KEKOL-397719 format. One record per residue (C-alpha): residue number from 1; residue in one letter; x, y, z. Coordinates in steps of 0.1 Angstrom, whole numbers, plus 5000, padded with zeros to 4 digits. Example, Ala and Ser with C-alpha at 12.3 -4.5 7.8 and 13.67 -1.06 7.14 Angstrom:
REM KEKOL-397719
+-----+------+------+------+------+
| pos | code |   xx |   yy |   zz |
+-----+------+------+------+------+
|   1 |    a | 5123 | 4955 | 5078 |
|   2 |    s | 5137 | 4989 | 5071 |
+-----+------+------+------+------+
This chain:
REM KEKOL-397719
+-----+------+------+------+------+
| pos | code |   xx |   yy |   zz |
+-----+------+------+------+------+
|   1 |    x | 5002 | 5002 | 5000 |
|   2 |    x | 5012 | 5039 | 4990 |
|   3 |    x | 5027 | 5056 | 5022 |
|   4 |    x | 5004 | 5084 | 5039 |
|   5 |    x | 5010 | 5115 | 5058 |
|   6 |    x | 4989 | 5141 | 5076 |
|   7 |    x | 4993 | 5175 | 5081 |
|   8 |    x | 4972 | 5188 | 5112 |
|   9 |    x | 4963 | 5221 | 5127 |
|  10 |    x | 4948 | 5244 | 5149 |
|  11 |    x | 4935 | 5281 | 5147 |
|  12 |    x | 4901 | 5302 | 5164 |
|  13 |    x | 4882 | 5318 | 5142 |
|  14 |    x | 4859 | 5300 | 5112 |
|  15 |    x | 4869 | 5322 | 5087 |
|  16 |    x | 4908 | 5316 | 5088 |
|  17 |    x | 4902 | 5283 | 5090 |
|  18 |    x | 4883 | 5280 | 5059 |
|  19 |    x | 4906 | 5296 | 5042 |
|  20 |    x | 4935 | 5282 | 5054 |
|  21 |    x | 4918 | 5249 | 5045 |
|  22 |    x | 4912 | 5264 | 5010 |
|  23 |    x | 4951 | 5279 | 5008 |
|  24 |    x | 4964 | 5239 | 5017 |
|  25 |    x | 4947 | 5225 | 4987 |
|  26 |    x | 4974 | 5246 | 4967 |
|  27 |    x | 5001 | 5232 | 4984 |
|  28 |    x | 5029 | 5212 | 4963 |
|  29 |    x | 5029 | 5181 | 4968 |
|  30 |    x | 4992 | 5184 | 4961 |
|  31 |    x | 4969 | 5169 | 4991 |
|  32 |    x | 4946 | 5144 | 4984 |
|  33 |    x | 4920 | 5159 | 5004 |
|  34 |    x | 4913 | 5185 | 5029 |
|  35 |    x | 4890 | 5189 | 5058 |
|  36 |    x | 4883 | 5217 | 5080 |
|  37 |    x | 4863 | 5206 | 5117 |
|  38 |    x | 4847 | 5228 | 5145 |
|  39 |    x | 4866 | 5211 | 5173 |
|  40 |    x | 4835 | 5203 | 5198 |
|  41 |    x | 4852 | 5212 | 5234 |
|  42 |    x | 4838 | 5246 | 5233 |
|  43 |    x | 4872 | 5265 | 5228 |
|  44 |    x | 4864 | 5280 | 5199 |
|  45 |    x | 4892 | 5259 | 5182 |
|  46 |    x | 4890 | 5244 | 5145 |
|  47 |    x | 4914 | 5220 | 5130 |
|  48 |    x | 4924 | 5218 | 5098 |
|  49 |    x | 4941 | 5191 | 5080 |
|  50 |    x | 4952 | 5177 | 5052 |
|  51 |    x | 4963 | 5138 | 5035 |
|  52 |    x | 4995 | 5133 | 5014 |
|  53 |    x | 5012 | 5109 | 4991 |
|  54 |    x | 5042 | 5125 | 4994 |
|  55 |    x | 5054 | 5142 | 5026 |
|  56 |    x | 5043 | 5177 | 5027 |
|  57 |    x | 5070 | 5207 | 5025 |
|  58 |    x | 5077 | 5220 | 5057 |
|  59 |    x | 5087 | 5254 | 5042 |
|  60 |    x | 5052 | 5258 | 5029 |
|  61 |    x | 5038 | 5244 | 5057 |
|  62 |    x | 5057 | 5273 | 5083 |
|  63 |    x | 5043 | 5299 | 5059 |
|  64 |    x | 5008 | 5290 | 5058 |
|  65 |    x | 5013 | 5290 | 5101 |
|  66 |    x | 5024 | 5328 | 5096 |
|  67 |    x | 4997 | 5335 | 5071 |
|  68 |    x | 4967 | 5324 | 5090 |
|  69 |    x | 4980 | 5325 | 5128 |
|  70 |    x | 4975 | 5290 | 5130 |
|  71 |    x | 4997 | 5270 | 5157 |
|  72 |    x | 5025 | 5249 | 5140 |
|  73 |    x | 5015 | 5218 | 5116 |
|  74 |    x | 5020 | 5182 | 5136 |
|  75 |    x | 5033 | 5163 | 5103 |
|  76 |    x | 5033 | 5119 | 5106 |
|  77 |    x | 5035 | 5093 | 5086 |
|  78 |    x | 5009 | 5072 | 5091 |
|  79 |    x | 5016 | 5033 | 5084 |
|  80 |    x | 5004 | 5012 | 5060 |
|  81 |    x | 4970 | 4994 | 5069 |
|  82 |    x | 4944 | 4975 | 5056 |
|  83 |    x | 4919 | 4999 | 5072 |
|  84 |    x | 4886 | 4980 | 5064 |
|  85 |    x | 4904 | 4946 | 5078 |
|  86 |    x | 4911 | 4962 | 5104 |
|  87 |    x | 4879 | 4978 | 5112 |
|  88 |    x | 4867 | 4942 | 5108 |
|  89 |    x | 4890 | 4927 | 5133 |
|  90 |    x | 4881 | 4957 | 5158 |
|  91 |    x | 4848 | 4965 | 5155 |
|  92 |    x | 4827 | 4942 | 5176 |
|  93 |    x | 4786 | 4932 | 5175 |
|  94 |    x | 4770 | 4958 | 5198 |
|  95 |    x | 4740 | 4949 | 5222 |
|  96 |    x | 4718 | 4973 | 5225 |
|  97 |    x | 4684 | 4966 | 5242 |
|  98 |    x | 4666 | 4940 | 5214 |
|  99 |    x | 4692 | 4956 | 5186 |
| 100 |    x | 4719 | 4937 | 5178 |
| 101 |    x | 4745 | 4963 | 5153 |
| 102 |    x | 4769 | 4938 | 5133 |
| 103 |    x | 4791 | 4938 | 5105 |
| 104 |    x | 4789 | 4909 | 5076 |
| 105 |    x | 4819 | 4889 | 5090 |
| 106 |    x | 4800 | 4885 | 5127 |
| 107 |    x | 4771 | 4871 | 5111 |
| 108 |    x | 4767 | 4842 | 5126 |
| 109 |    x | 4765 | 4858 | 5163 |
| 110 |    x | 4732 | 4870 | 5160 |
| 111 |    x | 4716 | 4862 | 5190 |
| 112 |    x | 4680 | 4844 | 5181 |
| 113 |    x | 4652 | 4868 | 5191 |
| 114 |    x | 4676 | 4895 | 5185 |
| 115 |    x | 4663 | 4923 | 5158 |
| 116 |    x | 4697 | 4923 | 5138 |
| 117 |    x | 4709 | 4956 | 5125 |
| 118 |    x | 4737 | 4950 | 5096 |
| 119 |    x | 4759 | 4978 | 5090 |
| 120 |    x | 4794 | 4971 | 5066 |
| 121 |    x | 4823 | 4977 | 5085 |
| 122 |    x | 4839 | 5002 | 5056 |
| 123 |    x | 4809 | 5021 | 5063 |
| 124 |    x | 4816 | 5029 | 5104 |
| 125 |    x | 4802 | 5057 | 5111 |
| 126 |    x | 4765 | 5047 | 5131 |
| 127 |    x | 4776 | 5010 | 5135 |
| 128 |    x | 4765 | 5014 | 5171 |
| 129 |    x | 4799 | 5017 | 5189 |
| 130 |    x | 4800 | 5053 | 5196 |
| 131 |    x | 4779 | 5065 | 5228 |
| 132 |    x | 4755 | 5087 | 5206 |
| 133 |    x | 4744 | 5061 | 5185 |
| 134 |    x | 4740 | 5033 | 5210 |
| 135 |    x | 4724 | 5056 | 5238 |
| 136 |    x | 4696 | 5064 | 5206 |
| 137 |    x | 4688 | 5023 | 5205 |
| 138 |    x | 4688 | 5024 | 5240 |
| 139 |    x | 4661 | 5050 | 5239 |
| 140 |    x | 4643 | 5038 | 5212 |
| 141 |    x | 4643 | 5003 | 5229 |
| 142 |    x | 4632 | 5016 | 5261 |
| 143 |    x | 4599 | 5037 | 5247 |
| 144 |    x | 4590 | 5006 | 5226 |
| 145 |    x | 4591 | 4982 | 5259 |
| 146 |    x | 4569 | 5007 | 5277 |
| 147 |    x | 4540 | 5006 | 5250 |
| 148 |    x | 4548 | 5030 | 5226 |
| 149 |    x | 4541 | 5024 | 5192 |
| 150 |    x | 4559 | 5045 | 5162 |
| 151 |    x | 4540 | 5052 | 5131 |
| 152 |    x | 4551 | 5080 | 5117 |
| 153 |    x | 4591 | 5079 | 5121 |
| 154 |    x | 4618 | 5106 | 5111 |
| 155 |    x | 4658 | 5101 | 5113 |
| 156 |    x | 4671 | 5132 | 5108 |
| 157 |    x | 4706 | 5133 | 5101 |
| 158 |    x | 4709 | 5098 | 5096 |
| 159 |    x | 4744 | 5084 | 5086 |
| 160 |    x | 4745 | 5050 | 5083 |
| 161 |    x | 4703 | 5047 | 5093 |
| 162 |    x | 4707 | 5024 | 5117 |
| 163 |    x | 4685 | 5040 | 5137 |
| 164 |    x | 4660 | 5045 | 5109 |
| 165 |    x | 4663 | 5009 | 5105 |
| 166 |    x | 4659 | 5001 | 5140 |
| 167 |    x | 4624 | 5016 | 5140 |
| 168 |    x | 4618 | 4997 | 5107 |
| 169 |    x | 4624 | 4967 | 5123 |
| 170 |    x | 4599 | 4970 | 5155 |
| 171 |    x | 4573 | 4988 | 5134 |
| 172 |    x | 4556 | 4983 | 5102 |
| 173 |    x | 4551 | 5016 | 5086 |
| 174 |    x | 4573 | 5035 | 5066 |
| 175 |    x | 4606 | 5055 | 5083 |
| 176 |    x | 4625 | 5082 | 5064 |
| 177 |    x | 4659 | 5083 | 5069 |
| 178 |    x | 4673 | 5119 | 5056 |
| 179 |    x | 4708 | 5135 | 5055 |
| 180 |    x | 4722 | 5165 | 5046 |
| 181 |    x | 4756 | 5151 | 5029 |
| 182 |    x | 4749 | 5129 | 4996 |
| 183 |    x | 4772 | 5102 | 5006 |
| 184 |    x | 4759 | 5089 | 5039 |
| 185 |    x | 4724 | 5088 | 5021 |
| 186 |    x | 4742 | 5063 | 4994 |
| 187 |    x | 4754 | 5050 | 5023 |
| 188 |    x | 4722 | 5046 | 5039 |
| 189 |    x | 4708 | 5032 | 5008 |
| 190 |    x | 4735 | 5003 | 5005 |
| 191 |    x | 4728 | 4993 | 5043 |
| 192 |    x | 4688 | 5000 | 5040 |
| 193 |    x | 4690 | 4973 | 5008 |
| 194 |    x | 4714 | 4947 | 5027 |
| 195 |    x | 4688 | 4947 | 5059 |
| 196 |    x | 4659 | 4942 | 5032 |
| 197 |    x | 4640 | 4974 | 5044 |
| 198 |    x | 4643 | 4987 | 5011 |
| 199 |    x | 4605 | 4988 | 5008 |
| 200 |    x | 4600 | 5005 | 5046 |
| 201 |    x | 4629 | 5030 | 5049 |
| 202 |    x | 4629 | 5059 | 5027 |
| 203 |    x | 4666 | 5080 | 5022 |
| 204 |    x | 4661 | 5116 | 5013 |
| 205 |    x | 4687 | 5142 | 5005 |
| 206 |    x | 4676 | 5174 | 5029 |
| 207 |    x | 4689 | 5200 | 5048 |
| 208 |    x | 4672 | 5194 | 5082 |
| 209 |    x | 4634 | 5190 | 5075 |
| 210 |    x | 4634 | 5204 | 5044 |
| 211 |    x | 4621 | 5183 | 5016 |
| 212 |    x | 4588 | 5178 | 5004 |
| 213 |    x | 4587 | 5138 | 5010 |
| 214 |    x | 4593 | 5152 | 5048 |
| 215 |    x | 4563 | 5174 | 5048 |
| 216 |    x | 4540 | 5153 | 5034 |
| 217 |    x | 4549 | 5131 | 5062 |
| 218 |    x | 4544 | 5151 | 5092 |
| 219 |    x | 4536 | 5155 | 5116 |
| 220 |    x | 4560 | 5129 | 5133 |
| 221 |    x | 4555 | 5107 | 5162 |
| 222 |    x | 4591 | 5099 | 5166 |
| 223 |    x | 4621 | 5118 | 5153 |
| 224 |    x | 4657 | 5109 | 5156 |
| 225 |    x | 4683 | 5136 | 5155 |
| 226 |    x | 4716 | 5127 | 5165 |
| 227 |    x | 4737 | 5152 | 5153 |
| 228 |    x | 4754 | 5184 | 5171 |
| 229 |    x | 4744 | 5206 | 5196 |
| 230 |    x | 4744 | 5237 | 5176 |
| 231 |    x | 4724 | 5221 | 5147 |
| 232 |    x | 4700 | 5206 | 5170 |
| 233 |    x | 4696 | 5241 | 5190 |
| 234 |    x | 4691 | 5256 | 5154 |
| 235 |    x | 4666 | 5223 | 5142 |
| 236 |    x | 4644 | 5232 | 5179 |
| 237 |    x | 4617 | 5254 | 5161 |
| 238 |    x | 4613 | 5228 | 5126 |
| 239 |    x | 4613 | 5201 | 5151 |
| 240 |    x | 4585 | 5215 | 5174 |
| 241 |    x | 4566 | 5218 | 5139 |
| 242 |    x | 4573 | 5185 | 5125 |
| 243 |    x | 4566 | 5171 | 5158 |
| 244 |    x | 4530 | 5154 | 5162 |
| 245 |    x | 4513 | 5165 | 5197 |
| 246 |    x | 4529 | 5144 | 5223 |
| 247 |    x | 4556 | 5127 | 5201 |
| 248 |    x | 4587 | 5122 | 5213 |
| 249 |    x | 4624 | 5130 | 5201 |
| 250 |    x | 4656 | 5111 | 5208 |
| 251 |    x | 4685 | 5136 | 5203 |
| 252 |    x | 4720 | 5128 | 5208 |
| 253 |    x | 4756 | 5142 | 5193 |
| 254 |    x | 4759 | 5161 | 5228 |
| 255 |    x | 4784 | 5167 | 5254 |
| 256 |    x | 4776 | 5161 | 5289 |
| 257 |    x | 4782 | 5197 | 5297 |
| 258 |    x | 4760 | 5207 | 5266 |
| 259 |    x | 4729 | 5193 | 5274 |
| 260 |    x | 4714 | 5217 | 5291 |
| 261 |    x | 4717 | 5245 | 5261 |
| 262 |    x | 4700 | 5215 | 5241 |
| 263 |    x | 4670 | 5211 | 5266 |
| 264 |    x | 4664 | 5247 | 5273 |
| 265 |    x | 4661 | 5250 | 5237 |
| 266 |    x | 4635 | 5225 | 5232 |
| 267 |    x | 4617 | 5233 | 5263 |
| 268 |    x | 4608 | 5273 | 5249 |
| 269 |    x | 4595 | 5251 | 5218 |
| 270 |    x | 4573 | 5228 | 5236 |
| 271 |    x | 4590 | 5200 | 5237 |
| 272 |    x | 4605 | 5189 | 5273 |
| 273 |    x | 4629 | 5164 | 5288 |
| 274 |    x | 4614 | 5135 | 5299 |
| 275 |    x | 4654 | 5113 | 5306 |
| 276 |    x | 4690 | 5119 | 5303 |
| 277 |    x | 4710 | 5093 | 5298 |
| 278 |    x | 4750 | 5095 | 5295 |
| 279 |    x | 4777 | 5067 | 5280 |
| 280 |    x | 4809 | 5083 | 5288 |
| 281 |    x | 4808 | 5119 | 5280 |
| 282 |    x | 4779 | 5118 | 5253 |
| 283 |    x | 4744 | 5125 | 5262 |
| 284 |    x | 4712 | 5112 | 5247 |
| 285 |    x | 4678 | 5132 | 5255 |
| 286 |    x | 4645 | 5114 | 5254 |
| 287 |    x | 4621 | 5145 | 5250 |
| 288 |    x | 4582 | 5148 | 5241 |
| 289 |    x | 4560 | 5178 | 5230 |
| 290 |    x | 4536 | 5188 | 5248 |
| 291 |    x | 4496 | 5176 | 5243 |
| 292 |    x | 4472 | 5199 | 5224 |
| 293 |    x | 4435 | 5203 | 5216 |
| 294 |    x | 4448 | 5184 | 5185 |
| 295 |    x | 4444 | 5148 | 5186 |
| 296 |    x | 4474 | 5128 | 5192 |
| 297 |    x | 4487 | 5100 | 5170 |
+-----+------+------+------+------+
């Protein structure tokens, strides 16, 4: 396998981070990919990184540091690794209540009576190993155990669509799975087909609730949103519009110290906290919309 190098730096301010990312694309040797990410620790820092098939030029990196007031780049040579094989070895099956999330290499381990959710190892985001996805699956299982039945369900920011598929496994009605990213939607469609749920889960590319199919299917009696704190806060008014009276929202992608802000934003929109669960540094919130004079689901 060819050698790979990474070069990462940190700096404040989104605009400078994005400008630095653009400048990195003009480097020689040219990076095969550049990423700009906000660091979710509340310090307002951004990380900018590039991946190279040749060692990046130290002088050019130093000039970028000076030009954009960034921290010195950390350059590393990435060892040759078959990443898919590594993921297959290290991502063991996950059990969350009745749900069993696994890769095809562990198909012989599915317990009798479990609800199986096949996620291929090469599509590792949203496998259930992260505390956010695991928390959402547990929250879904708990609602079902308590007697809730989802008839209109949406998974906003679906990633691999594991949450949408979990709902489709236990309830017969169609579930909508949407994501802002075209590649994520393609991944979701592959997973849905692999699980034999192509007639039950509709995958859409959409920003939040911005799709005609979502508007037609609303109001929902259960909405998942496993994204990040600020997008969740921004989504609260639309969540209230698309959630049925007494409907549930399961939210994650939230650090423990961020939970209060999200809870408050949703309370202002008539969606109140029922339960807060923590796995490591991550929180899953189960909330319920206030009932109204409108008929429930």
